[in-house]
C-alpha positions as CSV (number, residue, x, y, z in Angstrom):
1,M,13.0,-67.0,31.1
2,R,12.3,-65.3,27.2
3,E,15.4,-63.2,26.7
4,S,14.9,-59.4,26.4
5,S,15.2,-58.0,23.1
6,P,17.2,-54.9,22.6
7,H,14.6,-53.0,20.8
8,V,10.8,-52.5,22.2
9,S,8.2,-52.9,19.7
10,C,5.5,-50.6,19.1
11,G,3.4,-51.1,16.4
12,L,4.9,-49.4,13.3
13,G,8.8,-50.2,13.8
14,T,10.7,-50.7,16.5
15,F,12.0,-47.9,19.2
16,S,14.5,-47.1,17.8
17,Q,13.6,-46.8,14.6
18,T,10.6,-44.0,15.8
19,I,13.5,-42.1,17.3
20,S,15.8,-42.3,13.8
21,M,12.4,-41.3,11.7
22,K,11.8,-38.4,14.6
23,E,15.5,-37.1,13.8
24,H,14.7,-37.3,10.2
25,M,11.2,-35.1,10.1
26,N,13.0,-32.4,12.4
27,T,15.9,-32.0,10.1
28,I,13.2,-32.5,7.0
29,L,11.2,-29.7,8.6
30,I,14.2,-27.7,8.8
31,I,15.2,-27.8,5.3
32,G,11.5,-27.2,4.4
33,L,11.5,-24.2,6.3
34,I,14.6,-23.1,5.0
35,V,13.9,-23.4,1.2
36,G,10.1,-22.0,1.9
37,V,11.7,-18.9,3.1
38,A,14.2,-18.7,0.4
39,L,11.4,-18.9,-2.2
40,L,9.5,-16.2,-0.4
41,A,12.9,-14.1,-0.3
42,V,12.9,-15.1,-4.4
43,F,9.6,-14.7,-5.6
44,H,8.1,-12.1,-3.2
45,R,9.9,-9.1,-3.6
46,P,7.6,-5.4,-4.0
47,K,6.4,-4.8,-7.7
48,Q,8.0,-1.9,-9.0
49,E,5.4,-0.3,-11.5
50,S,6.7,1.4,-14.6
51,A,5.1,4.8,-15.1
52,A,2.8,4.0,-17.7
53,E,1.3,1.5,-15.3
54,L,0.9,4.2,-12.9
55,R,-0.5,6.7,-15.0
56,Q,-3.2,4.2,-16.0
57,W,-3.8,3.3,-12.1
58,F,-4.0,7.1,-11.3
59,S,-6.0,8.0,-14.5
60,K,-8.9,5.2,-13.0
61,Q,-9.0,6.9,-9.8
62,L,-9.2,10.6,-11.3
63,T,-11.9,9.2,-13.3
64,T,-13.6,7.8,-10.5
65,I,-13.4,11.1,-8.6
66,S,-14.7,12.7,-11.6
67,E,-17.6,10.8,-11.5
68,N,-18.7,11.3,-7.7
69,L,-17.8,14.6,-7.5
70,E,-20.8,16.1,-7.6
71,E,-22.6,14.0,-4.8
72,D,-19.5,14.5,-3.0
73,I,-19.6,18.6,-3.0
74,A,-23.3,18.1,-2.3
75,E,-22.8,15.6,0.5
76,E,-19.7,18.1,2.1
77,K,-22.4,21.1,1.7
78,L,-24.2,19.4,4.3
79,G,-21.2,19.2,6.5
80,H,-21.3,14.9,6.0
81,Y,-18.2,14.9,3.9
82,P,-15.3,13.3,5.8
83,H,-12.4,15.7,5.9
84,A,-8.9,14.0,6.4
85,G,-7.8,15.7,10.2
86,K,-9.8,17.3,12.7
87,Q,-13.5,16.6,11.8
88,S,-16.6,18.7,11.9
89,F,-20.0,19.1,10.9
90,E,-19.3,22.5,8.8
91,S,-18.8,22.7,5.0
92,K,-15.1,23.9,4.1
93,G,-15.6,24.8,0.3
94,R,-13.3,22.3,-0.6
95,I,-12.0,18.6,-1.3
96,T,-9.0,17.2,-1.4
97,Y,-8.5,13.5,-2.7
98,T,-5.4,11.7,-2.2
99,L,-4.5,9.1,-4.8
100,L,-4.4,5.9,-3.3
101,D,-3.5,2.3,-3.6
102,K,-5.3,-0.9,-3.9
103,N,-5.0,-1.4,0.1
104,L,-7.2,2.3,-0.1
105,S,-3.8,3.9,1.7
106,R,-2.0,6.5,0.0
107,Y,0.0,5.8,-3.2
108,E,3.4,6.6,-2.0
109,L,6.0,6.7,-4.5
110,S,9.7,6.2,-4.2
111,Q,11.7,9.2,-4.7
112,F,13.4,7.5,-7.5
113,Q,10.2,6.8,-9.1
114,E,10.0,8.7,-12.6
115,L,6.7,9.5,-12.5
116,R,5.6,13.6,-11.8
117,A,2.8,15.3,-11.3
118,E,2.9,16.2,-15.1
119,D,2.8,12.4,-15.7
120,V,-0.4,12.2,-13.8
121,A,-2.1,15.8,-15.4
122,S,-1.7,14.8,-19.0
123,T,-3.7,11.5,-18.0
124,A,-7.0,11.2,-19.3
125,G,-9.1,10.8,-16.2
126,Y,-7.4,14.1,-15.2
127,Q,-8.5,15.7,-18.1
128,L,-11.9,14.5,-17.4
129,L,-11.8,15.7,-14.0
130,Q,-10.7,18.9,-15.2
131,D,-13.9,19.2,-17.4
132,T,-16.4,18.4,-15.0
133,V,-14.9,20.8,-12.2
134,D,-14.9,23.4,-15.4
135,R,-18.4,22.6,-16.4
136,L,-19.0,23.2,-12.4
137,G,-17.7,26.6,-11.9
138,L,-14.7,25.7,-10.0
139,S,-11.1,25.0,-9.4
140,M,-9.0,22.4,-8.9
141,K,-4.9,22.0,-8.1
142,L,-2.9,18.8,-8.4
143,E,-0.4,18.6,-5.5
144,E,2.7,16.2,-5.2
145,V,3.3,16.3,-1.2
146,M,7.0,14.7,-0.3
147,V,6.8,12.9,3.1
148,D,9.6,14.1,5.5
149,G,11.5,11.4,6.9
150,D,9.7,9.3,9.5
151,G,8.8,11.6,11.9
152,V,10.9,10.3,14.7
153,E,12.0,13.4,16.7
154,T,14.3,12.2,18.5
155,W,18.5,12.9,19.0
156,H,19.3,8.9,18.5
157,E,17.2,8.1,16.3
158,L,17.7,11.1,13.3
159,D,15.3,11.0,9.9
160,E,19.1,10.8,8.1
161,Y,19.4,7.3,8.3
162,V,16.0,7.1,5.8
163,Y,17.3,6.8,2.2
164,D,14.6,7.2,0.2
165,F,11.4,9.9,1.2
166,P,8.6,9.0,-0.5
167,R,5.7,10.9,-2.3
168,F,1.7,11.6,-3.1
169,Y,-0.3,13.1,-4.9
170,T,-3.5,15.2,-3.8
171,V,-6.2,16.7,-5.8
172,T,-8.1,19.3,-4.1
173,V,-11.4,21.1,-5.8
174,S,-12.6,24.3,-4.3
175,G,-14.8,27.3,-4.9
176,W,-18.5,26.7,-3.6
């Protein structure tokens, strides 16, 4: 009778070598995940734009609004302009534009951000929009809207825990 070997062959190596390799793969996988998470934490921080970059971004948006203003007014007079809030097919005589970020949601700035409404109003895009509004005989208002807390209204989740109250900008054109 042949002596049985303590190791069972399975093609790529012995059974004990395969088990040992699986243990090392788990360790390598865990180390890889930890390194990946650490790299994400280090390199994927939210970018804090400078006031100059934000002015340039908002100026481009205001230029686009200026270029499309007459078409938007024509649509609004017909009741086809999508106003925020409750929708109706009536002209409101005004359009409120919210300055957006690159994902087309309102661009919320930290209360600690240096940019102010005066900075937005001093951009070339704002001046172009103001010239267009003046040419059409309309009025325009730039507003800084403060976001009031997180909207939670229960006693055990107070807004006091929100460290930074963001704000965003809107431009309202009216007078037709």
